[in-house]
C-alpha positions as CSV (number, residue, x, y, z in Angstrom):
1,M,36.5,-20.2,-67.4
2,D,38.4,-22.4,-69.7
3,P,42.2,-23.3,-69.0
4,K,43.9,-20.8,-71.4
5,S,41.7,-18.0,-70.2
6,E,42.5,-18.7,-66.4
7,A,46.1,-18.7,-67.0
8,T,46.1,-15.3,-69.1
9,V,43.7,-13.4,-66.0
10,A,46.6,-15.3,-63.7
11,T,49.3,-13.8,-65.7
12,A,47.8,-10.5,-65.8
13,W,47.0,-10.4,-62.0
14,D,50.5,-11.9,-60.7
15,A,51.8,-9.0,-62.7
16,E,49.8,-6.4,-61.0
17,Y,50.5,-7.5,-57.4
18,V,54.1,-7.9,-58.3
19,A,53.4,-4.1,-58.9
20,G,52.1,-3.4,-55.6
21,R,48.2,-3.6,-56.7
22,Y,46.2,-3.0,-53.4
23,A,49.2,-3.4,-50.9
24,T,48.4,-0.3,-49.1
25,E,44.5,0.2,-50.0
26,P,42.0,0.0,-46.9
27,P,39.1,-2.8,-47.2
28,L,35.8,-1.7,-48.8
29,P,33.0,-0.1,-47.0
30,F,30.7,-3.5,-48.0
31,V,33.2,-5.7,-46.3
32,D,31.2,-4.3,-43.3
33,D,27.8,-5.2,-44.4
34,I,29.2,-8.6,-45.1
35,V,30.5,-9.3,-41.6
36,A,27.1,-7.9,-40.1
37,A,25.2,-10.1,-42.2
38,A,26.9,-13.1,-41.7
39,L,27.4,-12.7,-37.9
40,E,23.4,-11.9,-37.6
41,R,23.1,-15.0,-39.6
42,G,25.6,-17.5,-38.1
43,C,27.2,-17.9,-41.2
44,R,30.9,-17.8,-40.2
45,R,32.3,-20.2,-41.9
46,G,32.8,-20.3,-45.8
47,I,34.9,-19.0,-48.9
48,Y,36.3,-15.8,-50.4
49,V,36.6,-16.1,-54.5
50,G,39.1,-14.0,-55.3
51,C,40.5,-13.3,-52.6
52,G,43.8,-11.4,-53.8
53,N,46.6,-10.5,-51.3
54,G,44.3,-9.6,-48.6
55,R,43.0,-6.0,-48.4
56,N,39.4,-7.4,-47.8
57,Y,40.2,-10.9,-46.7
58,A,42.5,-9.9,-43.5
59,R,39.3,-7.3,-42.0
60,L,36.9,-10.1,-42.6
61,V,38.7,-13.0,-40.6
62,E,39.4,-10.4,-38.0
63,S,36.2,-9.8,-37.5
64,G,35.4,-13.4,-36.8
65,L,34.7,-15.1,-40.1
66,D,36.5,-18.1,-40.9
67,L,37.3,-18.2,-44.6
68,I,39.2,-20.3,-47.4
69,G,40.7,-17.9,-49.7
70,L,40.7,-18.9,-53.1
71,D,42.5,-16.9,-56.4
72,V,43.8,-17.8,-60.0
73,S,47.2,-15.4,-58.8
74,A,49.8,-17.6,-57.6
75,E,51.3,-14.4,-56.3
76,A,48.2,-12.9,-54.6
77,I,47.9,-16.0,-52.3
78,Q,51.6,-15.7,-51.4
79,Q,51.4,-12.4,-50.5
80,L,48.3,-13.1,-48.4
81,A,50.0,-16.3,-46.5
82,D,53.1,-13.9,-45.8
83,R,50.6,-11.4,-44.2
84,L,48.7,-14.0,-42.4
85,P,50.8,-16.9,-41.9
86,D,48.0,-18.7,-39.7
87,R,45.5,-18.7,-42.6
88,R,48.0,-20.4,-45.1
89,A,46.5,-23.7,-44.5
90,Q,43.1,-22.0,-45.7
91,L,44.4,-20.6,-48.8
92,I,44.1,-22.0,-52.2
93,V,45.4,-21.0,-55.7
94,G,42.9,-21.9,-58.7
95,E,38.9,-21.4,-59.4
96,I,35.8,-22.9,-57.8
97,A,36.6,-26.3,-59.6
98,A,39.8,-26.8,-57.0
99,L,37.5,-27.6,-54.1
100,R,36.0,-30.7,-53.3
101,P,33.2,-31.9,-55.2
102,G,29.9,-31.5,-53.2
103,T,31.3,-28.6,-51.2
104,H,28.8,-26.6,-49.6
105,L,29.5,-23.7,-47.0
106,P,27.2,-20.8,-45.4
107,L,29.2,-18.1,-46.8
108,V,30.1,-17.2,-50.3
109,I,31.6,-14.0,-51.1
110,G,33.5,-12.3,-54.2
111,I,34.3,-9.2,-54.7
112,Q,35.5,-7.6,-58.0
113,V,35.8,-11.1,-59.2
114,F,32.6,-12.4,-61.2
115,Q,33.2,-9.6,-64.3
116,H,36.2,-11.6,-65.7
117,G,35.2,-13.0,-68.9
118,R,32.3,-12.5,-71.4
119,V,29.0,-13.2,-70.5
120,A,28.8,-16.9,-70.9
121,E,31.8,-17.4,-68.8
122,V,30.8,-14.8,-66.0
123,S,27.3,-16.4,-65.7
124,A,28.6,-20.1,-65.1
125,H,31.1,-18.5,-63.1
126,I,28.4,-17.2,-60.9
127,R,26.3,-20.5,-60.9
128,A,29.4,-22.6,-59.7
129,A,29.6,-19.7,-56.7
130,Q,26.0,-20.2,-56.4
131,A,26.0,-23.9,-56.0
132,L,28.6,-23.6,-53.1
133,V,26.1,-21.9,-50.8
134,A,24.3,-24.0,-48.1
135,P,20.2,-23.9,-47.6
136,G,19.9,-20.6,-45.4
137,G,23.7,-19.6,-46.2
138,L,24.8,-16.0,-48.1
139,F,26.2,-15.1,-51.3
140,C,27.5,-12.0,-51.1
141,I,28.6,-10.2,-54.0
142,R,30.2,-6.8,-56.0
143,V,30.7,-6.7,-59.4
144,N,31.3,-3.9,-62.6
145,A,28.1,-2.3,-63.3
146,D,26.9,-1.1,-66.7
147,A,27.0,2.8,-65.5
148,T,30.8,2.5,-65.4
149,D,32.8,5.1,-67.9
150,V,35.0,2.2,-69.2
151,F,38.6,4.5,-69.3
152,H,41.2,2.4,-70.9
153,D,41.3,1.7,-74.8
154,H,39.0,-1.0,-75.5
155,R,36.2,-2.4,-78.2
156,V,32.5,-3.8,-76.8
157,S,32.1,-7.1,-77.9
158,E,28.9,-8.0,-76.5
159,Q,25.8,-5.9,-76.1
160,A,22.7,-7.2,-74.5
161,A,19.0,-6.0,-74.6
162,D,19.1,-5.8,-70.8
163,G,22.2,-3.3,-70.9
164,S,25.0,-5.1,-69.7
165,Y,27.7,-5.4,-72.0
166,T,31.5,-6.9,-72.2
167,V,34.8,-5.1,-73.1
168,Q,38.0,-6.0,-74.4
169,Y,40.2,-3.9,-73.1
170,L,43.0,-3.0,-75.9
171,D,45.3,-0.6,-73.2
172,G,45.9,-0.8,-69.7
173,P,46.4,-3.4,-66.8
174,K,44.2,-5.5,-68.3
175,K,45.1,-5.5,-72.1
176,G,43.8,-8.4,-73.6
177,L,41.0,-9.2,-71.0
178,F,37.2,-9.4,-71.6
179,I,35.8,-7.8,-68.5
180,H,31.9,-8.0,-68.3
181,F,29.4,-4.9,-66.7
182,F,26.2,-6.1,-65.3
183,S,22.9,-4.2,-65.6
184,R,20.9,-4.4,-62.3
185,R,18.2,-6.7,-64.6
186,S,20.9,-8.8,-65.9
187,L,22.5,-9.4,-62.2
188,T,19.2,-9.6,-60.5
189,E,17.8,-12.3,-63.0
190,L,20.7,-14.5,-62.1
191,F,19.7,-14.7,-58.5
192,A,15.9,-14.9,-59.2
193,T,15.7,-19.0,-58.4
194,A,16.5,-20.3,-55.0
195,F,17.7,-16.3,-53.5
196,T,15.8,-13.9,-51.6
197,P,17.4,-10.6,-51.1
198,V,19.1,-9.8,-47.6
199,M,21.0,-6.5,-48.7
200,P,19.2,-4.9,-51.5
201,M,21.3,-4.4,-54.5
202,R,22.9,-0.6,-54.7
203,L,25.2,1.0,-56.9
204,S,28.5,2.3,-55.3
205,V,30.3,4.9,-57.5
206,T,33.6,5.8,-57.2
207,Q,35.2,9.1,-59.3
208,R,38.9,8.2,-60.4
209,D,41.9,9.8,-59.5
210,A,43.7,12.1,-62.1
211,P,44.8,11.7,-64.8
212,E,42.2,9.0,-65.2
213,I,38.7,10.2,-65.6
214,G,34.8,9.3,-65.1
215,Q,33.4,7.2,-62.4
216,W,33.9,3.2,-62.0
217,S,30.1,1.8,-60.7
218,Q,29.8,-1.7,-58.7
219,W,26.9,-3.6,-58.1
220,E,26.8,-4.7,-54.2
221,G,24.3,-6.9,-53.1
222,I,24.0,-9.8,-50.6
223,W,21.3,-12.7,-51.2
224,C,20.4,-15.9,-48.8
225,R,19.6,-19.4,-50.3
226,T,16.5,-20.1,-49.6
227,H,15.8,-23.2,-51.9
228,V,18.0,-26.1,-53.1
């Protein structure tokens, strides 16, 4: 993501966290799948890209995982540091480029983070995260799915033959941002080289609470890096 886009996303999320986003929400059920897969394979050390203010991060580390927390929102990182002060030294404001070059880890997690941007940006972001995974390590991901009923006013800026698409929101908390929605094929192809499924991709569907309507769909999956 270019610096201008990163700053725009960070500003939007800072505002969301100041307003109380995720403050009282429980961790996602997918977190338990990540913990089970990581502990079974001995992949306790890793990084959570887009850790936010900790609703999932806290459960992961309390379950025995030693994770760097990375997020572009300084507000989210501050809230997480206040919540888990003993983890403060492992929390970083920024993107993957903020890490030391050549970093490789047994476990990489990204939950609802790799969908920010146009297709070229989200693909590059996922590739950068894949490069962090050590051989035999795990990559755990949850991203927007193409079956989602997009609620807020938007325009479709990209539409691919594989069913994936990108919207730019014209209203709502992500106003002005580009958000990508992956098809099964588009996400599968990003992991076609060097990765083997550990938990096959599945579709998680959440019905929105009134007054919002429709449903929000997410792909969830866990892959093992089998080749360099």
